[in-house]
N, C-alpha and C positions, 0 to 999 in steps of 0.2 A: 428636734431631739426628743426621744421618748422619755416619759416620766421615769425618774429614779428615786423612788420613795423609800425612806428609812424611818423607823420608829425609834425615838429617843426617850429613854427613861431617866428621870431625875429623882434623886433621893435626898430630900432635905430632912435632917433628923437631929434630935438632941443626943448628947453623949454623956457617958458617966466616967468615973475614974477607973473603971475596970476594963482593960483593953479587950479581954476575951469576950466580955459581955457586949462590947461595942461591935466586935467583929461578927458575933452571932446575930446581933440585931441587923447589921448591914446586910448580912447574907439573906436573912428573911425578907428584907425589903427588896433586894435584887430579885428574889423569887416572886415577890408580889408584882414588881414591875414587869417581869417576864410573862407572868400570867395575864397581864393586861396587853401583851403584844410587843413589849419593848425588845428591840434588837441590839441596841447599844445602851448600857446603863452607866451613868456617871455618879460617883459618890463625892461627897464634899471633902474639903481639905482636911487632912489629918483626922480622919473619921474614927481611928482606933482609940482616941484618948480625948480628954478635955483639952482645950486649947492651952497648952502649958507655957506658951511663950509670953504670957502676961507677967511672968516673973523670971528672974535669972537664978536658976536653981540647978546645981550640978547633978542632983539626983534624977532630974528629968531625962538625962542622957540614957538612963536605963530603959527608956521606952523605945529606943531605936532598935532596928533590926536590919539584917541583910536583905538586899533586893537583887535577884529573886531570893526568897526565903520562906519562912513558915506562912506568912499571911498571903503571899502571892500563890503559894501551893494550895492553900485552902480556897482562895477565890477562883483559882484556875479550875479546880474540881467542880465548883458551882457553875462557872461559865460553860464548861464542857457538858455538864448535865442538862443545862437549860438551852444551850445553843445560842448564848448571848455574848457580846463583847462587854467587858467590864473595865472601867477607868477607876483606878484605886490609888488614892493619895496616902502616902506612908512616910514615916520618919526613918530615913536610911542611915545605917551605920556602914560607912564605906571602909573605914580602917580606924585604928586607934587614934582618936582625936580629930577625925574627919567625918563630918555628918552633913547630910543634905535633906532638904525638903523635896521629896521625890514622888512622882506619879508613875505607876506601872500600868501597862495596858495588856490585858489578857484577851486573846481572840476567842471567837465563838466555839472553837474546838479545844479550848483550854491552853493553847500555845501562849507562852510568854513572849510578847512581841518586842519588849524593850521598855525603857524608862526615859522620862524627862526630868531633869533636875532644875528646880526653880532658879531662874537667872537673877531676878531682882529681889533683893532681900531688905526688908524694912527694918528700921530701928526707931520706934516711937513709943511713947507711953502706952503700956498695955500690949505692945507688939515688939518684944525684944528678940527679934529673930536673928539678928547678927550674932548674938551670944551662942546660938545653937547651930546655925546653918552656914556652911561654906557655899558661896555662890556656885551655881551650876556651871559645868564645863563641858557639857555634851552638845551645846548649841541648841538651836530651835529644831524641834523634831516633828516629823509626821509618821503616822503608823498606818500601814495598809491592812485594814481589818477586812473581815468577810463582807461587811455591809457598806463600808465607805473608807476613804482615806481621811484620817482625822488628825487634827493638830491639838496638842494639849499644852496649855500654859497654866500657871498657878497663881492665884490671888494677886499679890502685889504686881505681878506681870500685867494685870488688867489695865494699869494706868499708862502703859507704854505702847503707843501705836507701832513703834519699830518692831517689837516682838510679834505682834499680830500680823504685820505686813510680811515679815520674813517667813513666818509659818505658812501664810497663804501662798506666798510665792513658791514655796517648796511643794505645793500641791494639796494642801489641806482643803477638804470640801466642807468641813465643819470645824469651828474653833470651840474647844471645851475649856472652861475655867473652873476647876474645883477651888473653893474659896472659904475663908473663915474671917468674917468681918462683922463688927457690931458697933453698937452705941454704948457709951458709958451710961450706967444705970441712972445717973442723976442729970443727964443732959436734957436740954429743953427740946420740945417737939419740933420747933422750926429748924433748929440745927440738925436734928435727926433727919428731917425730910430733905434738907439741902444736901446732906452727905449721901443719902441713899440715891437721890436723883442724879448726883454727879457720878456716882459709881455705876448706875445703870446706863447713863448717857454715854460715858466714855466707851463702854463695851458695845453698845449699839452702834456707835460710830465706827468701830472696827468692822462690824458687819457691813455697813454702808460702803466704807472705803474699799473693802476687799471683795464684796459681792458674795459673801458666804454667811450661812447661819451661825449664830453664836449661842452657846449653851452655858449658862453660869449657874453653878450649884453651891449654895451657901448653907452653913449650919444655922441652927435656931436654938434658942433657949438661953437661960441665965447661967453664966459661969463667972464666979468671982464678981468683979466690978463691971463686967460686960454683959450686955444683952445682945446676943447675936441676932442680926436683923432678918435672917431668912431672905425672903424676897427673890428666891431663885427664879430665873426666867429663861425663855427661849425666844429667839427672833427668827424671822425668815432671812433670806439672802439680801434684803435691803433694809434691815434694821427694824422691820415691823414687829411689834411685840405680839407674840402668839400665845404666850402663857406667862403669868406672874404669880408666884406663890405668896402666901400670907407672910406676915412678919413675926408670927408667934405660934405657928402650928407646924407639926411634922407633916410633910406632904410627899406623896409619890405621884408623879405625873408622867404620862406617856404622850409625846407629841410627834405627830407625823410630819416629816420634812420632805419636800420634793427637791432633791439636789440638782435636778436638771434646770431649775429656775435660775441658778447662778449664771448660766450662759445668757439667758434673757436679760438679766439685770446688767451684766457686764457689757452686753452689746448696746443696750439702750442708754446706759450711763457709763461710758467707756473710760472710767478712771484708770483702769489698768493700761489701756492703749496709750493714754496721753501722759503717762508718767515721764518726766524729764530726768532720766537716770544719769544723764551727763552732768546734771547740775547739783547732785545731792552729796557730793564729797564733803562739804562742810558739816554734815550731820555727824560725822565721826569725831568732831571736836567737842570738848566739854562745854565750852562757851566761846562764842565768836567775838572776842574783844580786840582782835588785831586783824588787819587786812594786809 
């Protein structure tokens, strides 16, 4: 099979309390990535604001917007101007009282291809997302862009191999994870390292198991009690780390991926071939405590 190469741009950045300022900043960074040759650019989770889920505050619902809406229109114009695909994570207001953590995909001609709503919603100290977000109801999604068929999952989805597997089975050639995760500012270094390594390892395992590259884009900077740990990364189709960002700096990176390599890895390591789909029905149970 001939090479199918695509250049992926990752935007790891700090955010402010001003949504329009963040949108403008993200737009400039998309342009910078495109100038470096990026064909698909992924922004981090909820890039238009500070990570507001660290508190339960009704006023934060005012940050939400319709999708498609003003932000997707602005990003669509940039995507069309530059000829790049953009993956944009936004706070969606679906209806009165129904909100989602949603990622929109804009094709290289500016076309709005659709959205994915985050399926797994955490509720932990500093991450009170169940207060804000209704779980996704669109299922796992792939998007046929100009340059590749991509799958998009969001942050907490990272920990669930089922989501990655289903998205890959639907034809995703690359898995993208916009994310917002960090350390408590007073946490010790050993715990910080353990948490980051677990986060990276679980996502690299999705790459190995499914024979597709993984692109994970995290925010960076201090916000309230949290230090967002950056560390955005890109793997090849067998989990090899091709790029890893710093933990404390804004970074734009463009990484070339050869999508034809998935066939090679899936042939030499035939995990897809050897799946025992006849035996997996128990996975739909919450816990297997009765036979």
